[in-house]
N, C-alpha and C positions, 0 to 999 in steps of 0.2 A: 504493500500500500504506500509506503514511504517513497518508493521509486516513482509511482504514479503522481504523487504530490509534487515531487521534485521536477519531474518532466513537465507537469502542468505549469509550474511556476516558470520553468525555462521557456516554455512556449509563450507565455505571457510577456516575459522580458523580450523575446524575439519580436513579438508583435509591436511592442512599444518602440523598440529600436527601429524597425522597418518604417513605422509611421513617422517617426522623427526624421529619418533619412529622406523619405519622400517629400516631406514638408520643406526640408532644407534644400532639396534639389528643385524646388519650385513647382512641384505637381499640385494640382488643385482637386477639389472634390474628395479629399481623403476622408474616408469614414469606414467604420467597422460594419459589416453586414450581420444578418441574423445568425450566421454560423461563426462569427468572430473573425472572419477573414477581412482583409483590408482592401477596399475598393478605392480607385483613384482614376483621374483623367489624364490622358496624354495625347496630344495632337487630336483632340476631339473624340477620342476613343475611350471607352471604359475598360479598365483592366482590373485584375484582382490578384492579390498575393494570397495564396491558399496555404493554410497551416494545418499540420496533422497533429491531433491531440496525442500526447505521449511521445512524439518524436520531434523535438525542437530543432534538430539538425537537418530536417527535410523540408524544403520550400518549393513551391510551385508558383510561377508567375503565369497568368493566363489572360488571353484575350478571348472571352467567351462570346459565342453566338455572333461572330462577325460576318457570317454569310449564311443565309437561310437556303435550304435546298427545296425546290418546288416540285420536282418530278424525278422519275427513274433515270432519264437521260442526264439530267443535271447531277444526280448523285454519282453516276458512273464517271462523269467528267471530274467531279470534285474529288473522288478517290484518286484518280490519276494525277490531278494537279497537286493534291496534298502530298502524295507519295513523292513526286518530283521535288517539291519545295523542301520537304523534310530531308530528302536525300542530299540536296544541295546546300542546306543551311548548316551552320556550325553547331547549333544546339537547340534549335526550335523544332518541335514536332507539331504537325497540323493533322487533325483528324475529324472524321464525321461522327457526331454524337448520335445516340439512338433516337433522338427526337428531330433528326435531320437539320442540324445546325453545325457549322464549322467552328472549331476551337483551335487556337494556337497556344502552345504552352512551352515553357522552359522549366525544367526541373533541375534542382541542384542540392548537393549535400554540403553542409557547413559545420564547423566545429562550435559555432556560437555567434552571438551578436558582434563580437570583435572582429570576426572574419568577413562581415558583410559591410561594405561601404557604399556611399552614395554613387560614386562613379560606376561601380558594378551594377547597381540597379538601373542607372541611366542606360548603360550599354545593353543590358538584357532587355529593357523596354524598347530601345531602338531596334534591336534584332527581331523582336517579336512583331513589331509594327512593320518592319521591312519584309518579313516573311509573309505577313497577311497581304501586303501589297503585291508581292510576287505571285501569291495565289490568285489574287484578283486579276492580275495581268494574264495569267494562264487561262483563267475562266472567260475573260473578255479581251481577247487579243486585239480587237479593233479599237478598244478604248484604253490602250496601254498608257500607263502613267510611269514616268521614269522612277526607277527604284533608288 
């Protein structure tokens, strides 16, 4: 039981640290959601830092629901585009959710708050937004936006 309490306290410290870093880096709309994860805005997009109860060293940054899928043809194209962007990216994974939306995520392990800094969060945020743009460019090649 003590380990669960310590892990829970460590997760709470990590949440506070991440929230402070996001604010210092100038991100807006920073708030905890009903699950205790931290939502924020970057370049007009809503992202979320997802925490795992009991595992303060595992973090996930996500751009949820950035592309809805309307039909089977689009789903097939989305699988192909997501696969290629994931293959080409350094650490971003893009996937189709069971409710037919696209998510982009970066997952990483850390030793604690002292190992996470603002420049790291900025870079991961930029990488996830760039991957979502690459996905869009693959899905709509006629409306390409420079990456």
